[in-house]
Predicted model as a PDB file, atoms N, CA, C, CB and O in Angstrom, pLDDT in the B-factor column:
MODEL        1                                                                  
ATOM      1  N   MET A   1     102.896 101.504 115.812  1.00 45.00           N  
ATOM      2  CA  MET A   1     102.234 102.811 115.924  1.00 45.00           C  
ATOM      3  C   MET A   1     100.562 103.082 117.244  1.00 45.00           C  
ATOM      4  CB  MET A   1     101.775 103.007 114.105  1.00 45.00           C  
ATOM      5  O   MET A   1      99.637 102.319 116.966  1.00 45.00           O  
ATOM      6  N   ASP A   2     100.488 103.349 117.584  1.00 49.00           N  
ATOM      7  CA  ASP A   2      99.631 103.351 118.668  1.00 49.00           C  
ATOM      8  C   ASP A   2      97.488 103.661 117.235  1.00 49.00           C  
ATOM      9  CB  ASP A   2     100.502 105.252 120.210  1.00 49.00           C  
ATOM     10  O   ASP A   2      96.748 104.563 116.840  1.00 49.00           O  
ATOM     11  N   ALA A   3      97.619 102.420 117.171  1.00 50.00           N  
ATOM     12  CA  ALA A   3      96.398 102.941 116.753  1.00 50.00           C  
ATOM     13  C   ALA A   3      94.969 104.257 116.888  1.00 50.00           C  
ATOM     14  CB  ALA A   3      96.115 102.082 116.945  1.00 50.00           C  
ATOM     15  O   ALA A   3      94.226 104.797 116.068  1.00 50.00           O  
ATOM     16  N   THR A   4      95.197 104.352 118.746  1.00 48.00           N  
ATOM     17  CA  THR A   4      93.793 105.268 119.299  1.00 48.00           C  
ATOM     18  C   THR A   4      94.400 106.482 118.685  1.00 48.00           C  
ATOM     19  CB  THR A   4      93.387 105.438 121.262  1.00 48.00           C  
ATOM     20  O   THR A   4      93.530 106.717 117.847  1.00 48.00           O  
ATOM     21  N   GLN A   5      94.943 107.048 118.588  1.00 53.00           N  
ATOM     22  CA  GLN A   5      95.650 108.480 117.977  1.00 53.00           C  
ATOM     23  C   GLN A   5      94.914 108.298 116.846  1.00 53.00           C  
ATOM     24  CB  GLN A   5      97.458 108.663 117.703  1.00 53.00           C  
ATOM     25  O   GLN A   5      94.400 107.328 116.290  1.00 53.00           O  
ATOM     26  N   ASP A   6      95.011 109.851 116.572  1.00 56.00           N  
ATOM     27  CA  ASP A   6      94.606 110.517 114.790  1.00 56.00           C  
ATOM     28  C   ASP A   6      95.395 109.891 114.096  1.00 56.00           C  
ATOM     29  CB  ASP A   6      94.867 112.216 114.311  1.00 56.00           C  
ATOM     30  O   ASP A   6      96.025 109.366 115.014  1.00 56.00           O  
ATOM     31  N   GLN A   7      95.887 109.511 113.158  1.00 69.00           N  
ATOM     32  CA  GLN A   7      96.214 109.174 112.108  1.00 69.00           C  
ATOM     33  C   GLN A   7      95.783 110.230 110.343  1.00 69.00           C  
ATOM     34  CB  GLN A   7      95.641 107.812 112.348  1.00 69.00           C  
ATOM     35  O   GLN A   7      94.914 110.120 109.479  1.00 69.00           O  
ATOM     36  N   THR A   8      96.737 110.983 110.529  1.00 83.00           N  
ATOM     37  CA  THR A   8      95.440 112.019 109.807  1.00 83.00           C  
ATOM     38  C   THR A   8      97.381 112.196 108.518  1.00 83.00           C  
ATOM     39  CB  THR A   8      94.357 114.304 111.401  1.00 83.00           C  
ATOM     40  O   THR A   8      98.546 112.018 108.873  1.00 83.00           O  
ATOM     41  N   GLY A   9      96.799 112.603 107.086  1.00 90.00           N  
ATOM     42  CA  GLY A   9      97.400 112.989 106.235  1.00 90.00           C  
ATOM     43  C   GLY A   9      98.790 112.098 105.786  1.00 90.00           C  
ATOM     44  O   GLY A   9      99.043 111.230 106.621  1.00 90.00           O  
ATOM     45  N   PRO A  10      99.765 112.142 104.601  1.00 93.00           N  
ATOM     46  CA  PRO A  10      99.888 111.529 104.054  1.00 93.00           C  
ATOM     47  C   PRO A  10     101.342 110.068 104.708  1.00 93.00           C  
ATOM     48  CB  PRO A  10      99.870 112.479 102.975  1.00 93.00           C  
ATOM     49  O   PRO A  10     102.301 110.258 105.457  1.00 93.00           O  
ATOM     50  N   LEU A  11     101.040 109.197 104.249  1.00 94.00           N  
ATOM     51  CA  LEU A  11     102.249 108.008 105.275  1.00 94.00           C  
ATOM     52  C   LEU A  11     103.520 108.747 105.273  1.00 94.00           C  
ATOM     53  CB  LEU A  11     102.689 106.174 104.458  1.00 94.00           C  
ATOM     54  O   LEU A  11     103.639 109.729 104.541  1.00 94.00           O  
ATOM     55  N   SER A  12     104.832 108.209 106.312  1.00 95.00           N  
ATOM     56  CA  SER A  12     105.455 108.343 106.568  1.00 95.00           C  
ATOM     57  C   SER A  12     106.151 107.445 105.860  1.00 95.00           C  
ATOM     58  CB  SER A  12     105.354 108.543 107.477  1.00 95.00           C  
ATOM     59  O   SER A  12     105.414 106.567 105.414  1.00 95.00           O  
ATOM     60  N   ASP A  13     107.774 107.263 105.460  1.00 96.00           N  
ATOM     61  CA  ASP A  13     108.649 106.177 104.542  1.00 96.00           C  
ATOM     62  C   ASP A  13     108.288 104.979 105.726  1.00 96.00           C  
ATOM     63  CB  ASP A  13     110.731 106.619 104.220  1.00 96.00           C  
ATOM     64  O   ASP A  13     107.729 104.012 105.210  1.00 96.00           O  
ATOM     65  N   GLU A  14     108.440 104.887 106.802  1.00 97.00           N  
ATOM     66  CA  GLU A  14     107.963 104.157 107.205  1.00 97.00           C  
ATOM     67  C   GLU A  14     107.476 103.292 106.938  1.00 97.00           C  
ATOM     68  CB  GLU A  14     107.639 104.400 107.545  1.00 97.00           C  
ATOM     69  O   GLU A  14     107.790 102.183 106.507  1.00 97.00           O  
ATOM     70  N   GLU A  15     105.934 104.199 107.408  1.00 96.00           N  
ATOM     71  CA  GLU A  15     104.702 103.677 107.035  1.00 96.00           C  
ATOM     72  C   GLU A  15     104.080 102.843 105.602  1.00 96.00           C  
ATOM     73  CB  GLU A  15     104.084 104.726 107.187  1.00 96.00           C  
ATOM     74  O   GLU A  15     103.440 101.892 105.155  1.00 96.00           O  
ATOM     75  N   PHE A  16     104.878 104.101 105.324  1.00 95.00           N  
ATOM     76  CA  PHE A  16     104.367 102.634 103.630  1.00 95.00           C  
ATOM     77  C   PHE A  16     105.347 101.750 103.414  1.00 95.00           C  
ATOM     78  CB  PHE A  16     104.236 103.311 101.683  1.00 95.00           C  
ATOM     79  O   PHE A  16     105.175 101.058 102.411  1.00 95.00           O  
ATOM     80  N   GLN A  17     106.283 101.556 104.007  1.00 97.00           N  
ATOM     81  CA  GLN A  17     106.959 100.487 104.267  1.00 97.00           C  
ATOM     82  C   GLN A  17     106.192  99.547 104.308  1.00 97.00           C  
ATOM     83  CB  GLN A  17     107.640 100.521 105.241  1.00 97.00           C  
ATOM     84  O   GLN A  17     105.888  98.826 103.357  1.00 97.00           O  
ATOM     85  N   GLN A  18     105.505  99.411 106.309  1.00 97.00           N  
ATOM     86  CA  GLN A  18     105.568  98.898 107.010  1.00 97.00           C  
ATOM     87  C   GLN A  18     104.047  98.710 106.243  1.00 97.00           C  
ATOM     88  CB  GLN A  18     106.120  99.301 108.283  1.00 97.00           C  
ATOM     89  O   GLN A  18     103.446  97.790 106.798  1.00 97.00           O  
ATOM     90  N   PHE A  19     103.640  99.020 105.672  1.00 96.00           N  
ATOM     91  CA  PHE A  19     101.821  98.811 104.866  1.00 96.00           C  
ATOM     92  C   PHE A  19     102.253  97.682 103.392  1.00 96.00           C  
ATOM     93  CB  PHE A  19     100.904 101.068 103.956  1.00 96.00           C  
ATOM     94  O   PHE A  19     101.668  96.802 102.760  1.00 96.00           O  
ATOM     95  N   ALA A  20     103.377  98.234 103.363  1.00 96.00           N  
ATOM     96  CA  ALA A  20     104.111  97.682 102.070  1.00 96.00           C  
ATOM     97  C   ALA A  20     103.891  96.036 102.063  1.00 96.00           C  
ATOM     98  CB  ALA A  20     105.885  98.089 102.115  1.00 96.00           C  
ATOM     99  O   ALA A  20     103.429  95.195 101.292  1.00 96.00           O  
ATOM    100  N   ASN A  21     104.549  96.080 103.496  1.00 97.00           N  
ATOM    101  CA  ASN A  21     104.905  95.197 103.935  1.00 97.00           C  
ATOM    102  C   ASN A  21     103.815  93.874 104.192  1.00 97.00           C  
ATOM    103  CB  ASN A  21     105.491  95.743 104.882  1.00 97.00           C  
ATOM    104  O   ASN A  21     104.115  92.717 103.898  1.00 97.00           O  
ATOM    105  N   LEU A  22     102.498  94.277 104.797  1.00 97.00           N  
ATOM    106  CA  LEU A  22     101.554  94.061 105.114  1.00 97.00           C  
ATOM    107  C   LEU A  22     100.907  93.474 103.909  1.00 97.00           C  
ATOM    108  CB  LEU A  22     101.107  95.037 105.705  1.00 97.00           C  
ATOM    109  O   LEU A  22     100.611  92.312 103.630  1.00 97.00           O  
ATOM    110  N   LEU A  23     100.794  94.400 103.385  1.00 96.00           N  
ATOM    111  CA  LEU A  23      99.504  93.748 101.525  1.00 96.00           C  
ATOM    112  C   LEU A  23     100.460  92.734 101.291  1.00 96.00           C  
ATOM    113  CB  LEU A  23      99.265  95.139  99.470  1.00 96.00           C  
ATOM    114  O   LEU A  23     100.057  91.587 101.484  1.00 96.00           O  
ATOM    115  N   ARG A  24     101.857  92.908 100.849  1.00 95.00           N  
ATOM    116  CA  ARG A  24     102.216  91.651 100.248  1.00 95.00           C  
ATOM    117  C   ARG A  24     102.484  90.685 101.305  1.00 95.00           C  
ATOM    118  CB  ARG A  24     103.387  91.774  99.341  1.00 95.00           C  
ATOM    119  O   ARG A  24     103.033  89.601 101.109  1.00 95.00           O  
ATOM    120  N   ARG A  25     102.103  91.087 102.360  1.00 96.00           N  
ATOM    121  CA  ARG A  25     101.827  88.741 103.063  1.00 96.00           C  
ATOM    122  C   ARG A  25     100.283  88.806 102.961  1.00 96.00           C  
ATOM    123  CB  ARG A  25     102.392  88.022 105.639  1.00 96.00           C  
ATOM    124  O   ARG A  25      99.500  87.859 102.881  1.00 96.00           O  
ATOM    125  N   TYR A  26     100.057  89.945 102.980  1.00 95.00           N  
ATOM    126  CA  TYR A  26      97.883  89.241 103.130  1.00 95.00           C  
ATOM    127  C   TYR A  26      98.221  88.844 101.685  1.00 95.00           C  
ATOM    128  CB  TYR A  26      95.838  90.857 103.355  1.00 95.00           C  
ATOM    129  O   TYR A  26      98.476  87.641 101.655  1.00 95.00           O  
ATOM    130  N   LEU A  27      98.317  89.437 100.445  1.00 94.00           N  
ATOM    131  CA  LEU A  27      98.162  88.879  99.153  1.00 94.00           C  
ATOM    132  C   LEU A  27      98.652  87.098  99.658  1.00 94.00           C  
ATOM    133  CB  LEU A  27      99.316  89.849  97.826  1.00 94.00           C  
ATOM    134  O   LEU A  27      97.903  86.289 100.207  1.00 94.00           O  
ATOM    135  N   HIS A  28      99.821  86.920  99.341  1.00 94.00           N  
ATOM    136  CA  HIS A  28      99.896  85.803  99.729  1.00 94.00           C  
ATOM    137  C   HIS A  28      99.737  84.978 100.480  1.00 94.00           C  
ATOM    138  CB  HIS A  28     100.327  85.683  99.684  1.00 94.00           C  
ATOM    139  O   HIS A  28     100.111  83.863 100.116  1.00 94.00           O  
ATOM    140  N   TYR A  29      99.229  85.082 101.622  1.00 95.00           N  
ATOM    141  CA  TYR A  29      98.920  84.072 103.054  1.00 95.00           C  
ATOM    142  C   TYR A  29      97.366  83.958 102.555  1.00 95.00           C  
ATOM    143  CB  TYR A  29      99.195  84.946 105.032  1.00 95.00           C  
ATOM    144  O   TYR A  29      96.798  82.874 102.693  1.00 95.00           O  
ATOM    145  N   GLU A  30      96.642  85.119 101.948  1.00 93.00           N  
ATOM    146  CA  GLU A  30      95.192  85.199 102.698  1.00 93.00           C  
ATOM    147  C   GLU A  30      94.358  85.413 101.689  1.00 93.00           C  
ATOM    148  CB  GLU A  30      94.961  86.344 103.811  1.00 93.00           C  
ATOM    149  O   GLU A  30      93.211  84.991 101.838  1.00 93.00           O  
ATOM    150  N   LEU A  31      94.827  86.354  99.987  1.00 93.00           N  
ATOM    151  CA  LEU A  31      94.402  86.230  98.699  1.00 93.00           C  
ATOM    152  C   LEU A  31      93.807  84.980  98.264  1.00 93.00           C  
ATOM    153  CB  LEU A  31      95.389  86.496  97.936  1.00 93.00           C  
ATOM    154  O   LEU A  31      94.695  84.168  98.524  1.00 93.00           O  
ATOM    155  N   ASP A  32      93.031  84.466  97.859  1.00 91.00           N  
ATOM    156  CA  ASP A  32      92.519  83.003  97.250  1.00 91.00           C  
ATOM    157  C   ASP A  32      91.829  83.118  95.544  1.00 91.00           C  
ATOM    158  CB  ASP A  32      91.106  82.376  98.449  1.00 91.00           C  
ATOM    159  O   ASP A  32      91.937  82.231  94.697  1.00 91.00           O  
ATOM    160  N   GLN A  33      91.186  84.332  95.376  1.00 92.00           N  
ATOM    161  CA  GLN A  33      91.709  84.335  94.101  1.00 92.00           C  
ATOM    162  C   GLN A  33      90.697  86.269  93.732  1.00 92.00           C  
ATOM    163  CB  GLN A  33      91.117  82.427  92.986  1.00 92.00           C  
ATOM    164  O   GLN A  33      90.545  86.807  92.635  1.00 92.00           O  
ATOM    165  N   TRP A  34      90.038  87.007  95.702  1.00 93.00           N  
ATOM    166  CA  TRP A  34      89.593  88.218  93.731  1.00 93.00           C  
ATOM    167  C   TRP A  34      89.002  88.555  95.305  1.00 93.00           C  
ATOM    168  CB  TRP A  34      88.161  87.636  91.431  1.00 93.00           C  
ATOM    169  O   TRP A  34      88.110  87.861  95.792  1.00 93.00           O  
ATOM    170  N   GLU A  35      89.698  89.869  96.138  1.00 94.00           N  
ATOM    171  CA  GLU A  35      89.393  90.352  97.402  1.00 94.00           C  
ATOM    172  C   GLU A  35      88.621  92.068  96.637  1.00 94.00           C  
ATOM    173  CB  GLU A  35      91.117  90.402  98.620  1.00 94.00           C  
ATOM    174  O   GLU A  35      89.430  92.588  95.868  1.00 94.00           O  
ATOM    175  N   ASN A  36      87.584  92.694  96.749  1.00 95.00           N  
ATOM    176  CA  ASN A  36      86.910  93.849  96.372  1.00 95.00           C  
ATOM    177  C   ASN A  36      86.859  94.440  97.430  1.00 95.00           C  
ATOM    178  CB  ASN A  36      85.714  93.760  95.783  1.00 95.00           C  
ATOM    179  O   ASN A  36      86.235  93.852  98.313  1.00 95.00           O  
ATOM    180  N   LEU A  37      87.388  95.621  97.734  1.00 95.00           N  
ATOM    181  CA  LEU A  37      87.917  96.631  99.508  1.00 95.00           C  
ATOM    182  C   LEU A  37      86.886  98.092  98.824  1.00 95.00           C  
ATOM    183  CB  LEU A  37      90.689  97.270  99.828  1.00 95.00           C  
ATOM    184  O   LEU A  37      86.309  98.259  97.749  1.00 95.00           O  
ATOM    185  N   VAL A  38      87.033  98.909 100.012  1.00 97.00           N  
ATOM    186  CA  VAL A  38      85.911 100.010  99.251  1.00 97.00           C  
ATOM    187  C   VAL A  38      86.893 100.291 101.053  1.00 97.00           C  
ATOM    188  CB  VAL A  38      83.462  99.741  98.659  1.00 97.00           C  
ATOM    189  O   VAL A  38      87.245  99.526 101.951  1.00 97.00           O  
ATOM    190  N   THR A  39      87.050 102.492 100.708  1.00 95.00           N  
ATOM    191  CA  THR A  39      87.423 102.951 102.043  1.00 95.00           C  
ATOM    192  C   THR A  39      86.579 104.870 100.978  1.00 95.00           C  
ATOM    193  CB  THR A  39      89.869 102.600 102.734  1.00 95.00           C  
ATOM    194  O   THR A  39      86.529 105.401  99.869  1.00 95.00           O  
ATOM    195  N   GLU A  40      86.068 105.103 102.672  1.00 95.00           N  
ATOM    196  CA  GLU A  40      85.537 106.392 102.159  1.00 95.00           C  
ATOM    197  C   GLU A  40      87.224 107.074 101.969  1.00 95.00           C  
ATOM    198  CB  GLU A  40      84.261 107.320 103.448  1.00 95.00           C  
ATOM    199  O   GLU A  40      88.333 106.742 102.388  1.00 95.00           O  
ATOM    200  N   SER A  41      86.582 108.413 100.928  1.00 91.00           N  
ATOM    201  CA  SER A  41      88.038 109.443 101.585  1.00 91.00           C  
ATOM    202  C   SER A  41      87.613 111.191 100.641  1.00 91.00           C  
ATOM    203  CB  SER A  41      90.331 108.444 100.732  1.00 91.00           C  
ATOM    204  O   SER A  41      86.852 111.443  99.706  1.00 91.00           O  
ATOM    205  N   ALA A  42      88.341 111.866 101.293  1.00 91.00           N  
ATOM    206  CA  ALA A  42      86.907 113.569 101.369  1.00 91.00           C  
ATOM    207  C   ALA A  42      86.796 113.449  99.809  1.00 91.00           C  
ATOM    208  CB  ALA A  42      87.695 115.911 102.047  1.00 91.00           C  
ATOM    209  O   ALA A  42      85.981 114.230  99.318  1.00 91.00           O  
ATOM    210  N   HIS A  43      87.544 112.515  98.813  1.00 93.00           N  
ATOM    211  CA  HIS A  43      87.064 113.345  97.524  1.00 93.00           C  
ATOM    212  C   HIS A  43      85.515 112.048  97.774  1.00 93.00           C  
ATOM    213  CB  HIS A  43      88.482 113.284  95.545  1.00 93.00           C  
ATOM    214  O   HIS A  43      85.101 112.088  98.933  1.00 93.00           O  
ATOM    215  N   GLY A  44      85.200 111.632  97.397  1.00 96.00           N  
ATOM    216  CA  GLY A  44      84.365 110.202  97.903  1.00 96.00           C  
ATOM    217  C   GLY A  44      85.078 108.734  97.742  1.00 96.00           C  
ATOM    218  O   GLY A  44      86.286 108.725  97.980  1.00 96.00           O  
ATOM    219  N   PRO A  45      84.493 107.536  97.380  1.00 97.00           N  
ATOM    220  CA  PRO A  45      84.721 106.756  97.435  1.00 97.00           C  
ATOM    221  C   PRO A  45      86.081 105.944  96.242  1.00 97.00           C  
ATOM    222  CB  PRO A  45      83.547 106.549  97.603  1.00 97.00           C  
ATOM    223  O   PRO A  45      86.098 105.936  95.012  1.00 97.00           O  
ATOM    224  N   ILE A  46      86.973 105.410  97.132  1.00 96.00           N  
ATOM    225  CA  ILE A  46      88.348 104.661  96.168  1.00 96.00           C  
ATOM    226  C   ILE A  46      88.018 103.435  96.354  1.00 96.00           C  
ATOM    227  CB  ILE A  46      90.078 104.863  96.648  1.00 96.00           C  
ATOM    228  O   ILE A  46      87.844 103.221  97.554  1.00 96.00           O  
ATOM    229  N   TYR A  47      87.830 102.406  95.617  1.00 97.00           N  
ATOM    230  CA  TYR A  47      87.793 101.403  95.318  1.00 97.00           C  
ATOM    231  C   TYR A  47      89.327 100.607  94.861  1.00 97.00           C  
ATOM    232  CB  TYR A  47      86.813 101.541  94.482  1.00 97.00           C  
ATOM    233  O   TYR A  47      89.993 100.957  93.887  1.00 97.00           O  
ATOM    234  N   ALA A  48      89.714  99.413  95.852  1.00 95.00           N  
ATOM    235  CA  ALA A  48      90.563  98.663  95.136  1.00 95.00           C  
ATOM    236  C   ALA A  48      90.160  97.694  95.007  1.00 95.00           C  
ATOM    237  CB  ALA A  48      91.611  98.528  95.454  1.00 95.00           C  
ATOM    238  O   ALA A  48      89.216  97.102  95.533  1.00 95.00           O  
ATOM    239  N   TYR A  49      91.138  97.348  93.989  1.00 93.00           N  
ATOM    240  CA  TYR A  49      90.429  95.470  93.385  1.00 93.00           C  
ATOM    241  C   TYR A  49      91.885  95.156  93.445  1.00 93.00           C  
ATOM    242  CB  TYR A  49      89.416  95.060  91.287  1.00 93.00           C  
ATOM    243  O   TYR A  49      92.804  95.886  93.074  1.00 93.00           O  
ATOM    244  N   PHE A  50      91.977  93.734  94.067  1.00 95.00           N  
ATOM    245  CA  PHE A  50      93.070  92.651  93.878  1.00 95.00           C  
ATOM    246  C   PHE A  50      92.797  91.273  93.633  1.00 95.00           C  
ATOM    247  CB  PHE A  50      93.836  92.595  94.952  1.00 95.00           C  
ATOM    248  O   PHE A  50      91.961  90.686  94.319  1.00 95.00           O  
ATOM    249  N   THR A  51      93.372  90.749  92.795  1.00 94.00           N  
ATOM    250  CA  THR A  51      93.319  89.646  92.258  1.00 94.00           C  
ATOM    251  C   THR A  51      94.242  88.981  91.752  1.00 94.00           C  
ATOM    252  CB  THR A  51      92.672  89.683  91.613  1.00 94.00           C  
ATOM    253  O   THR A  51      95.124  89.720  91.314  1.00 94.00           O  
ATOM    254  N   ASN A  52      94.525  87.442  91.552  1.00 91.00           N  
ATOM    255  CA  ASN A  52      96.146  86.855  91.361  1.00 91.00           C  
ATOM    256  C   ASN A  52      95.301  86.095  89.811  1.00 91.00           C  
ATOM    257  CB  ASN A  52      97.077  85.375  93.097  1.00 91.00           C  
ATOM    258  O   ASN A  52      95.338  84.872  89.947  1.00 91.00           O  
ATOM    259  N   LYS A  53      94.938  86.300  89.117  1.00 92.00           N  
ATOM    260  CA  LYS A  53      94.928  86.809  87.902  1.00 92.00           C  
ATOM    261  C   LYS A  53      94.759  88.235  86.560  1.00 92.00           C  
ATOM    262  CB  LYS A  53      94.401  86.217  87.895  1.00 92.00           C  
ATOM    263  O   LYS A  53      93.823  88.994  86.311  1.00 92.00           O  
ATOM    264  N   LEU A  54      95.959  88.106  86.030  1.00 93.00           N  
ATOM    265  CA  LEU A  54      95.443  90.162  84.614  1.00 93.00           C  
ATOM    266  C   LEU A  54      94.262  89.380  84.573  1.00 93.00           C  
ATOM    267  CB  LEU A  54      96.482  90.791  82.183  1.00 93.00           C  
ATOM    268  O   LEU A  54      93.827  88.235  84.458  1.00 93.00           O  
ATOM    269  N   PRO A  55      93.839  91.065  84.788  1.00 89.00           N  
ATOM    270  CA  PRO A  55      92.604  91.549  83.633  1.00 89.00           C  
ATOM    271  C   PRO A  55      92.190  91.412  82.950  1.00 89.00           C  
ATOM    272  CB  PRO A  55      92.412  92.110  83.131  1.00 89.00           C  
ATOM    273  O   PRO A  55      92.183  92.622  82.725  1.00 89.00           O  
ATOM    274  N   ASP A  56      91.504  90.897  81.874  1.00 93.00           N  
ATOM    275  CA  ASP A  56      91.670  90.887  80.951  1.00 93.00           C  
ATOM    276  C   ASP A  56      92.102  93.096  80.207  1.00 93.00           C  
ATOM    277  CB  ASP A  56      90.339  89.847  80.614  1.00 93.00           C  
ATOM    278  O   ASP A  56      91.979  94.194  80.749  1.00 93.00           O  
ATOM    279  N   GLY A  57      92.746  92.484  78.353  1.00 95.00           N  
ATOM    280  CA  GLY A  57      92.795  93.407  77.964  1.00 95.00           C  
ATOM    281  C   GLY A  57      94.046  94.307  78.630  1.00 95.00           C  
ATOM    282  O   GLY A  57      94.367  95.255  77.915  1.00 95.00           O  
ATOM    283  N   TRP A  58      94.974  94.144  80.149  1.00 94.00           N  
ATOM    284  CA  TRP A  58      95.517  94.398  80.172  1.00 94.00           C  
ATOM    285  C   TRP A  58      97.387  93.888  81.225  1.00 94.00           C  
ATOM    286  CB  TRP A  58      94.652  95.126  80.053  1.00 94.00           C  
ATOM    287  O   TRP A  58      97.677  93.017  82.045  1.00 94.00           O  
ATOM    288  N   THR A  59      98.015  94.810  80.673  1.00 95.00           N  
ATOM    289  CA  THR A  59      99.924  93.790  81.041  1.00 95.00           C  
ATOM    290  C   THR A  59      99.970  94.257  81.709  1.00 95.00           C  
ATOM    291  CB  THR A  59     101.480  93.692  80.342  1.00 95.00           C  
ATOM    292  O   THR A  59      99.409  95.182  82.296  1.00 95.00           O  
ATOM    293  N   HIS A  60     101.191  93.263  81.778  1.00 94.00           N  
ATOM    294  CA  HIS A  60     101.699  92.971  83.063  1.00 94.00           C  
ATOM    295  C   HIS A  60     102.263  93.518  83.332  1.00 94.00           C  
ATOM    296  CB  HIS A  60     102.138  92.167  83.390  1.00 94.00           C  
ATOM    297  O   HIS A  60     102.551  93.303  84.510  1.00 94.00           O  
ATOM    298  N   GLU A  61     103.014  94.713  82.704  1.00 95.00           N  
ATOM    299  CA  GLU A  61     103.504  96.437  82.383  1.00 95.00           C  
ATOM    300  C   GLU A  61     102.988  97.914  83.154  1.00 95.00           C  
ATOM    301  CB  GLU A  61     103.008  96.742  80.844  1.00 95.00           C  
ATOM    302  O   GLU A  61     103.328  98.905  83.801  1.00 95.00           O  
ATOM    303  N   ALA A  62     101.559  96.945  82.315  1.00 93.00           N  
ATOM    304  CA  ALA A  62     100.433  97.923  83.456  1.00 93.00           C  
ATOM    305  C   ALA A  62     100.829  98.360  85.120  1.00 93.00           C  
ATOM    306  CB  ALA A  62      98.921  96.887  83.719  1.00 93.00           C  
ATOM    307  O   ALA A  62     100.613  99.438  85.675  1.00 93.00           O  
ATOM    308  N   PHE A  63     101.219  97.618  85.454  1.00 92.00           N  
ATOM    309  CA  PHE A  63     101.049  97.359  86.958  1.00 92.00           C  
ATOM    310  C   PHE A  63     102.935  97.556  87.602  1.00 92.00           C  
ATOM    311  CB  PHE A  63     100.201  95.388  87.201  1.00 92.00           C  
ATOM    312  O   PHE A  63     103.988  97.254  87.041  1.00 92.00           O  
ATOM    313  N   ARG A  64     102.745  98.001  88.578  1.00 91.00           N  
ATOM    314  CA  ARG A  64     103.776  98.736  89.193  1.00 91.00           C  
ATOM    315  C   ARG A  64     104.474  98.342  90.692  1.00 91.00           C  
ATOM    316  CB  ARG A  64     103.200 100.017  89.268  1.00 91.00           C  
ATOM    317  O   ARG A  64     104.177  98.612  91.856  1.00 91.00           O  
ATOM    318  N   PRO A  65     105.523  97.586  90.068  1.00 91.00           N  
ATOM    319  CA  PRO A  65     105.475  96.085  91.865  1.00 91.00           C  
ATOM    320  C   PRO A  65     106.111  97.039  92.518  1.00 91.00           C  
ATOM    321  CB  PRO A  65     106.676  94.032  92.003  1.00 91.00           C  
ATOM    322  O   PRO A  65     106.578  98.060  92.012  1.00 91.00           O  
ATOM    323  N   PHE A  66     106.158  96.573  94.213  1.00 85.00           N  
ATOM    324  CA  PHE A  66     106.553  96.820  95.229  1.00 85.00           C  
ATOM    325  C   PHE A  66     107.136  95.643  96.146  1.00 85.00           C  
ATOM    326  CB  PHE A  66     105.634  97.462  95.666  1.00 85.00           C  
ATOM    327  O   PHE A  66     107.575  95.894  97.268  1.00 85.00           O  
TER     328      PHE A  66                                                      
ENDMDL                                                                          
END                                                                             
């Protein structure tokens, strides 16, 4: 994928698989305890929180495996 091209619209199946594989690898090798990320969207900021501990009050079943 050429990063200089404008990439708009939803991910293709191939792009989503690449995203999931890279995210899985990042979380496995790079995540220490937590990571807080934010990005802007047309609807405002979107926050992502990654942690290696289940948040208080949450159950494992609340998460979708990928």
